[in-house]
N, C-alpha and C positions, 0 to 999 in steps of 0.2 A: 636855601642857602644862597646868599648873594654872590654874584660873579666875582667880586673882589675877594670875598672870603674863600671861595673855591680856588681862585688863582693863588692866593697866599698859601693855602693848605697844600696845594700841589707842589709849590716851590719848597715848602718845609719838608715835604715827603721826599724830595730829591736832595736833601742835605743842604739846602740854602739856609742862611741864618739872617734873622732880622738885624739890620745894622742901625737903622734910625727910623723913628716915628715922629712925624711932625703934624700937629702939635703933640707934645708928649702925652702919653696915655693918662698920666696922673693929673693933667689939667682938667678944668671943668668942661663938661660937655655942653653947657648952656648955649654957647655961640659957635660950636664947631660945625662948619658946613663942608669942610674938605679935610681929608686925611691923606697924607703922602707917606708911604712906607718904602724905604730903601732896603733891599735884601741883597746879600752877598752870596755868590755861588762859590763852590769849593775851589774853582780855578782863579778866583779873585775878581771876576767881573761883577758888576752890580746891575740890578733891575729895579724899576720903580713901579709901584702900584698906587693908583689914585682912586679914592672913593669920595662921593659927594653926598651931601644931605643925609637922608636916612641910612643909606649904605655906609656912610662914614661912621655913624654912631654904632651900627651893627658890627662893623669891622673893628672898631676900638674895643667893643665888648668882647669880641672873639679873642683879640690879643690879650685882654686881661685874663681870660680863662686858660691861656696856653701855659703849659708847664715847661718853661725853657730853662 
């Protein structure tokens, strides 16, 4: 499991919610070299997770499989 996936899963386990994914998950993966995910915690603060190259593609696939 990639570090970015483990980090996102840990935040989701602590009731954080995905607020924004750039570029959007439904966009083509052909040219995606970076993914930036903004998550919101229950108290309103936000945190950003960045993934590059292969990790970005794995993270986007992980997000597609989430049941949110």
